[in-house]
C-alpha positions in Angstrom: 72.4 -42.9 97.2 75.9 -43.5 98.7 76.0 -42.7 102.4 79.3 -42.4 104.3 78.8 -43.5 107.9 81.2 -42.4 110.7 81.0 -43.9 114.2 83.1 -42.4 117.1 80.9 -42.8 120.1 83.4 -44.6 122.4 86.6 -46.6 121.7 86.0 -47.9 118.1 86.5 -45.8 115.1 84.2 -47.0 112.3 83.7 -45.9 108.7 81.4 -47.5 106.2 79.6 -46.8 102.9 76.0 -47.9 102.3 74.6 -47.9 98.8 70.9 -47.7 98.6 71.0 -50.0 95.5 73.7 -52.4 96.3 73.6 -52.4 100.1 76.6 -52.3 102.3 79.7 -51.7 100.2 82.4 -51.6 102.8 82.7 -51.6 106.6 86.1 -50.8 108.3 87.0 -50.0 111.8 90.0 -49.4 114.1 90.0 -50.7 117.6 91.5 -48.9 120.6 91.9 -51.9 122.8 95.7 -51.6 123.0 95.4 -48.0 124.1 92.9 -48.6 126.9 93.8 -52.1 128.2 96.6 -50.8 130.5 94.0 -48.7 132.3 91.4 -51.5 132.5 88.8 -49.3 130.7 88.2 -46.5 128.3 90.0 -43.2 129.0 87.7 -40.6 127.3 90.5 -38.1 126.4 92.7 -40.8 124.8 89.7 -42.2 122.9 88.9 -38.8 121.4 92.6 -38.2 120.4 92.8 -41.6 118.7 89.6 -40.9 116.7 91.2 -37.7 115.5 94.1 -39.7 114.2 92.0 -42.5 112.6 88.9 -41.1 111.0 90.4 -39.4 107.9 92.8 -42.3 107.1 89.8 -44.7 107.3 87.7 -42.5 105.1 90.5 -42.4 102.5 90.9 -46.1 102.8 87.3 -47.0 102.2 87.1 -44.7 99.2 90.2 -46.3 97.7 88.9 -49.9 98.4 85.6 -49.2 96.7 87.2 -47.1 93.9 84.8 -44.2 94.8 85.7 -40.6 94.7 84.5 -38.0 97.2 82.2 -36.7 94.6 80.4 -40.1 94.6 79.3 -39.7 98.2 75.8 -38.3 98.4 75.4 -37.8 102.2 77.2 -38.3 105.5 75.8 -39.9 108.6 77.7 -39.6 111.9 77.0 -40.7 115.5 75.6 -37.7 117.4 75.0 -39.6 120.7 74.8 -41.1 123.2 78.5 -41.6 124.0 81.6 -39.8 125.2 81.3 -36.2 124.4 84.8 -35.7 123.1 84.7 -38.8 121.0 81.3 -37.7 119.5 82.6 -34.3 118.7 85.4 -35.8 116.5 83.0 -37.6 114.3 80.4 -34.9 114.2 83.0 -32.2 113.3 84.6 -34.2 110.6 81.3 -35.4 109.2 79.9 -31.9 109.1 83.0 -30.3 107.7 83.2 -32.9 104.9 79.5 -32.4 104.1 79.9 -28.6 103.9 83.0 -28.9 101.6 81.2 -31.4 99.3 77.9 -29.5 99.5 76.0 -32.6 100.5 73.6 -33.3 103.5 74.8 -34.7 106.8 72.7 -36.1 109.6 73.4 -37.0 113.2 72.4 -40.6 114.1 71.4 -42.1 117.4 73.9 -44.8 118.3 71.3 -47.1 119.7 69.1 -46.8 116.7 72.0 -47.9 114.6 72.4 -51.0 116.7 68.6 -51.7 116.6 68.6 -51.5 112.8 71.8 -53.3 112.2 70.1 -56.7 111.6 68.5 -55.1 108.5 71.9 -55.2 106.9 71.9 -59.0 107.0 70.5 -61.3 104.3 67.8 -62.6 106.7 65.9 -59.8 108.4 63.3 -59.6 111.2 59.7 -58.5 110.6 58.6 -55.3 112.3 57.5 -55.1 115.1 60.2 -57.0 117.0 61.9 -57.1 120.4 65.5 -56.2 120.9 68.0 -57.1 123.6 70.7 -54.5 123.4 73.8 -55.4 125.4 77.1 -53.6 125.4 79.8 -52.1 127.7 77.6 -49.0 128.2 74.0 -50.2 127.7 71.8 -53.1 128.7 68.2 -52.6 127.6 65.1 -54.3 126.2 63.5 -52.3 123.5 60.1 -52.7 121.8 60.9 -51.8 118.1 57.3 -51.0 117.0 58.3 -49.5 113.6 61.2 -47.5 112.2 62.0 -44.8 114.6 59.3 -45.8 117.1 61.0 -47.4 120.1 59.6 -48.1 123.6 62.1 -48.9 126.4 60.7 -51.9 128.3 63.6 -52.3 130.7 67.2 -51.2 131.3 70.0 -51.6 133.8 69.7 -49.8 137.1 73.4 -49.6 137.6 76.3 -51.3 135.6 75.7 -52.4 132.1 76.5 -56.1 131.6 79.6 -55.3 129.5 80.8 -53.0 132.3 80.3 -55.7 134.9 82.3 -58.1 132.7 85.2 -55.5 132.5 85.3 -54.9 136.2 85.2 -58.6 137.2 87.9 -59.5 134.6 90.1 -56.9 136.2 89.6 -58.5 139.6 90.6 -61.9 138.1 93.7 -60.4 136.5 92.3 -60.9 133.0 92.9 -58.4 130.1 90.5 -55.7 128.9 87.9 -55.9 127.4 86.5 -58.2 130.0 83.8 -59.9 128.1 86.0 -61.8 125.6 88.6 -62.5 128.4 86.0 -64.0 130.7 84.5 -66.0 127.9 87.9 -67.5 127.0 88.8 -68.2 130.6 85.4 -69.8 131.3 85.9 -72.5 128.6 88.2 -74.3 131.2 85.8 -73.7 134.1 83.9 -76.4 135.9 80.2 -75.9 136.5 79.0 -76.1 140.1 82.2 -75.1 141.8 80.8 -71.6 142.5 77.2 -70.3 142.5 76.6 -66.7 141.9 73.2 -64.8 142.3 71.0 -64.0 139.3 70.3 -60.3 139.8 66.7 -59.2 139.9 65.6 -62.5 138.3 62.7 -62.8 140.7 61.4 -59.3 140.0 58.4 -58.8 137.7 60.1 -55.7 136.2 62.1 -56.0 133.0 64.9 -53.9 134.5 68.4 -55.3 135.0 71.0 -54.9 137.8 74.5 -56.2 137.8 76.1 -54.4 140.7 75.0 -57.0 143.2 76.5 -59.8 141.1 79.7 -57.9 140.7 80.0 -57.2 144.4 79.3 -60.9 145.4 81.8 -62.1 142.8 84.5 -59.7 144.1 83.9 -60.7 147.7 84.2 -64.3 146.7 87.5 -63.7 145.0 88.8 -61.9 148.2 88.4 -65.1 150.2 90.3 -67.3 147.7 93.8 -68.0 146.5 93.6 -67.7 142.8 95.2 -70.3 140.4 94.4 -71.0 136.8 91.6 -73.5 137.6 90.0 -71.4 140.3 90.1 -68.4 138.0 88.4 -70.4 135.2 85.7 -71.7 137.6 85.0 -68.1 138.8 84.8 -66.9 135.2 82.4 -69.7 134.3 80.2 -68.9 137.3 80.1 -65.2 136.6 79.4 -65.6 132.9 76.7 -68.2 133.6 74.9 -65.9 136.2 75.1 -62.7 134.0 73.7 -64.5 130.9 71.0 -66.2 132.9 69.9 -62.8 134.2 69.7 -61.5 130.6 67.8 -64.6 129.3 65.3 -64.5 132.2 64.3 -61.0 131.4 64.2 -61.6 127.7 61.9 -64.5 128.1 59.6 -62.4 130.3 59.6 -59.6 127.7 58.8 -62.0 124.8 55.8 -63.3 126.7 54.6 -59.8 127.5 54.9 -58.5 124.0 53.8 -61.6 122.2 56.4 -60.8 119.4 57.7 -63.7 117.3 61.0 -62.0 116.3 63.8 -61.0 118.6 67.2 -59.5 117.8 70.4 -59.3 119.8 72.5 -56.2 119.3 75.6 -54.7 120.8 79.1 -56.0 121.6 78.1 -58.5 124.3 75.8 -60.0 121.6 79.0 -61.7 120.3 79.2 -63.9 123.4 78.8 -67.6 122.3 77.0 -68.7 125.4 74.5 -65.9 125.2 73.8 -66.8 121.6 73.4 -70.4 122.5 71.0 -69.7 125.4 68.9 -67.3 123.4 68.7 -69.8 120.5 67.5 -72.4 123.0 64.9 -69.9 124.4 63.7 -69.1 120.9 63.2 -72.8 120.1 61.3 -73.2 123.4 59.0 -70.3 122.8 58.8 -70.9 119.0 60.1 -67.5 118.1 62.8 -66.4 115.7 66.1 -65.0 117.0 68.3 -62.8 114.8 72.0 -62.4 115.6 73.9 -59.8 113.6 77.3 -60.9 112.3 80.2 -60.2 114.7 81.4 -57.2 112.8 77.9 -55.6 113.2 77.7 -56.4 117.0 80.5 -54.0 117.8 80.3 -50.3 117.3 80.6 -49.8 113.5 80.1 -47.3 110.7 77.7 -49.6 108.7 74.8 -49.3 111.2 75.3 -45.5 111.3 75.4 -45.2 107.5 72.2 -47.3 107.2 70.2 -45.5 109.9 71.3 -42.2 108.4 70.2 -43.3 104.9 66.7 -44.2 106.2 66.3 -40.9 107.9 67.6 -38.9 104.9 65.5 -40.8 102.5 62.4 -40.2 104.6 63.1 -36.4 104.4 64.9 -35.7 107.6 67.5 -32.9 107.4 69.6 -30.8 109.7 70.9 -27.2 109.7 74.6 -26.4 109.4 74.8 -25.9 113.2 75.0 -29.2 115.0 75.2 -30.7 118.5 76.2 -34.0 120.1 74.3 -35.7 122.9 76.2 -37.7 125.5 72.7 -38.7 126.9 69.9 -39.2 124.4 66.7 -41.1 124.9 65.7 -43.5 122.2 62.0 -42.7 122.9 62.6 -39.1 121.9 63.3 -39.9 118.3 60.8 -39.0 115.6 59.3 -42.0 113.7 60.4 -42.8 110.2 57.3 -43.4 108.0 58.1 -46.5 106.0 56.1 -45.3 103.0 58.5 -42.3 102.7 61.5 -44.6 102.1 60.1 -47.1 99.6 
């Protein structure tokens, strides 16, 4: 079965083809960073318009690169939520229209389920059940992945997602969007100990996160200073150190509570080198196995949508011609995928 995956939940247009026999055949995406960076964040209307321009050329490109014809596509999976409603509608409408024209099934995929299952596309995969730390510009959550389609939310952010906090503080420092990579680059020249930022909610027993207090403290610190290159780097170092410490503290607590021996890191912030290093250290300390998807699978991508869609289609899930998108959509509301149905 060849499944075409379409991802348009936010500001990355992703298209991929997953082959049930050969695995991932191709994964291509188009970034909108240049469009949104002058605004310091994603502009929903501009995001939707760019998806309209990019989806069909990307589909044509992946078919040409794989030497497949439209008739070789057996099903289409598209992101149905959560995300920006206009952006979601682009992928859903194109995916559904193509499926109708080709007389093949189409299925809407939960964006977060795609991220949670993305490590399954790598050569080395975790054993179910496992714990997932999902960190991105829009989401920060700890998820108990009990089995395919059975997810329990252990903790989430009460305010800003960690990626959003990075974006906002980067703007205050005069760094470019997206903030995560900009702060990471700037922090390489920073000196430890020059600034000490709070670790949000690290003393709480709950597994929830909060980054608004860290962001406010950091902004107030900047307001009292005269910025130069070194001060900016020291601030970036302190902010990144505090934010990642807050993530690792909660992850450690969740691993001890669940007793799981496998943990995955998913989402765009999962590409951060310091976060990967700290989690690798934690995994060694607790004698658990940490899985980090390749960088192209950390960001929003069509591969994870194609794969998640394949699993659900293979297990017998189907949808009517009418469709909907869900800007807000709980992971815990998904129906489980019985593994024996997809063998």
